[in-house]
PAZAPA-4460 file (N, C-alpha, C; in steps of 0.05 Angstrom, whole numbers, plus 32768, in hexadecimal, padded with zeros to 4 digits):
% residues 70
    n_x    n_y    n_z   ca_x   ca_y   ca_z    c_x    c_y    c_z   seq   type   mol
   8310   7EF9   7E20   8307   7EEA   7E32   82FB   7ECB   7E1D     1      M     A
   82FE   7EBA   7E2A   82F6   7EA5   7E14   82D4   7EA6   7E19     2      P     A
   82C6   7E9B   7DFA   82AC   7EA4   7DFC   8297   7E8F   7E1C     3      E     A
   82A1   7E80   7E16   828D   7E6E   7E29   8292   7E79   7E49     4      S     A
   82AC   7E80   7E53   82A9   7E95   7E68   829C   7EAB   7E65     5      L     A
   8297   7EBD   7E57   8281   7ECE   7E4F   8266   7EC6   7E4E     6      R     A
   825F   7EB1   7E47   823E   7EAB   7E44   823E   7E9D   7E67     7      D     A
   824F   7E8C   7E77   824A   7E87   7E8B   8246   7EA3   7EA0     8      F     A
   825D   7EB2   7E9B   8255   7ECE   7EA9   8236   7ED5   7E9F     9      R     A
   8228   7EDB   7E89   821A   7EE1   7E8A   81F7   7EDC   7E8C    10      E     A
   8200   7EC0   7E8E   81EE   7EAF   7E9F   81E7   7EB0   7EB9    11      D     A
   81FA   7EAE   7EC7   81FC   7EAB   7EDD   81EE   7ED0   7EE8    12      T     A
   81F7   7EE4   7EDC   81EB   7F00   7EDC   81D3   7EFC   7EDD    13      T     A
   81C9   7EF3   7EBC   81AB   7EEF   7EBE   819A   7EE8   7ED9    14      M     A
   81A9   7ECA   7EDB   819B   7EBD   7EF1   819E   7ECC   7F11    15      D     A
   81AE   7EE3   7F16   81B3   7EF4   7F26   8191   7EFF   7F25    16      K     A
   8192   7F0D   7F0D   8179   7F1E   7F08   8160   7F15   7F0E    17      F     A
   815D   7EFA   7EFD   814D   7EF0   7F06   8142   7EEA   7F1E    18      E     A
   8155   7EE2   7F26   814F   7EDE   7F4C   8143   7EFB   7F5F    19      E     A
   8157   7F06   7F54   8146   7F23   7F62   8131   7F30   7F5B    20      I     A
   8127   7F21   7F43   8113   7F30   7F3A   80F7   7F1E   7F49    21      G     A
   8100   7EFF   7F4C   80F0   7EF6   7F57   80E7   7EF9   7F6C    22      R     A
   80FA   7F09   7F80   80FD   7F09   7F9C   80F0   7F1D   7F9F    23      R     A
   80ED   7F36   7F92   80E4   7F4D   7F93   80C4   7F45   7F8D    24      L     A
   80BF   7F34   7F7B   80A1   7F36   7F72   8095   7F27   7F88    25      D     A
   80A9   7F12   7F9D   809A   7F01   7FB1   8093   7F16   7FCC    26      E     A
   80A6   7F30   7FC9   80AD   7F39   7FD9   8095   7F4A   7FD7    27      E     A
   8090   7F5C   7FC4   8075   7F6B   7FBB   805A   7F60   7FC0    28      L     A
   805C   7F43   7FBA   8041   7F35   7FBE   8036   7F3C   7FE2    29      T     A
   804E   7F31   7FEB   8049   7F34   800C   8047   7F47   8010    30      R     A
   8051   7F62   8016   804B   7F7D   8018   8029   7F82   800C    31      L     A
   802A   7F80   7FF0   800B   7F7E   7FF0   7FF9   7F71   8001    32      F     A
   7FFE   7F5A   8004   7FEA   7F4E   8015   7FEB   7F5B   8035    33      Q     A
   8005   7F63   8035   8001   7F70   8055   7FF2   7F89   8050    34      Y     A
   7FF1   7F96   803A   7FE3   7FB7   8045   7FCB   7FAB   803B    35      I     A
   7FC0   7F9B   802F   7FAA   7F92   8023   7F9B   7F87   8042    36      E     A
   7FA7   7F76   804D   7F9A   7F67   806B   7F9E   7F79   807C    37      H     A
   7FAD   7F86   8086   7FBD   7F8F   80A0   7FB8   7FA8   80A0    38      D     A
   7FBE   7FB8   8086   7FC0   7FD2   8090   7FAA   7FE9   8085    39      V     A
   7F9E   7FDE   806B   7F85   7FEA   8071   7F68   7FE7   8072    40      A     A
   7F69   7FC8   807F   7F4E   7FC9   8092   7F53   7FE0   80B2    41      P     A
   7F72   7FE4   80B9   7F6A   7FF2   80CD   7F71   8013   80BF    42      E     A
   7F71   800D   80AD   7F71   8035   80A5   7F58   8033   8099    43      T     A
   7F3E   8026   8095   7F27   802D   808A   7F14   8025   80A0    44      E     A
   7F1C   8018   80B9   7F12   8021   80DA   7F11   8041   80E0    45      R     A
   7F29   8049   80DE   7F3B   805F   80E9   7F2B   8078   80D1    46      R     A
   7F27   8073   80BD   7F1C   8088   80A7   7EFF   8088   80B0    47      T     A
   7EEC   806C   80B4   7ED4   8074   80BB   7ED5   8082   80D1    48      A     A
   7EE2   807C   80E5   7EDB   808E   8101   7EE2   80A3   80FF    49      S     A
   7EFC   80AD   80EE   7EF8   80CF   80E9   7EE2   80D8   80DC    50      F     A
   7ED7   80C8   80C3   7EC3   80D3   80BD   7EA9   80DA   80C6    51      L     A
   7EA1   80C6   80DD   7E8D   80C9   80F3   7E93   80DF   8101    52      R     A
   7EAA   80EB   8108   7EB3   80FF   8121   7EA9   8117   810D    53      S     A
   7EB4   810F   80F9   7EAD   8133   80DD   7E97   8136   80DD    54      V     A
   7E89   8119   80D5   7E64   8123   80CE   7E5A   8130   80EB    55      S     A
   7E5B   8121   80FE   7E52   812D   811F   7E58   814C   8119    56      A     A
   7E71   8157   8112   7E7E   816D   811E   7E66   8183   8100    57      K     A
   7E67   8173   80EF   7E5B   817F   80DB   7E35   8184   80DE    58      L     A
   7E30   8175   80F1   7E17   816C   80F6   7E0D   818B   8110    59      T     A
   7E1F   8188   811E   7E1E   819B   8135   7E24   81BD   812A    60      E     A
   7E38   81BB   8111   7E37   81D5   8109   7E1E   81E0   80F9    61      A     A
   7E12   81CB   80EF   7DFA   81C8   80D9   7DEC   81D9   80EA    62      A     A
   7DE2   81D2   8106   7DCD   81D2   8123   7DD2   81EF   8120    63      A     A
   7DEE   81F9   812C   7DF4   8214   8136   7DEC   8227   811F    64      K     A
   7DF6   8226   810B   7DE8   8237   80EB   7DC5   823A   80EA    65      L     A
   7DBD   821C   80EF   7DA0   821F   80F0   7D98   822E   8103    66      E     A
   7D9F   822A   8125   7D96   8237   812F   7D99   8257   812E    67      A     A
   7DAA   826A   812A   7DAF   827F   811D   7D99   828E   8109    68      R     A
   7D8F   827B   8102   7D7B   828B   80F0   7D5B   8284   80F6    69      R     A
   7D59   827E   8112   7D3D   827C   811E   7D3E   8290   8131    70      K     A
***
């Protein structure tokens, strides 16, 4: 194979890998933004609600334990 053709193929392959790398970087950036702006706030709201519910149940359980000692 002529040297120039080999160089051309290697350059073309590297260009493709670089393009794939750029596209992956762009998509990962979009994914992280989506998670940060759309998923995380909803997850935080649901977690806060869950913790409030658990807190109320623990308060009730503590009151029952204290009532038994009196």
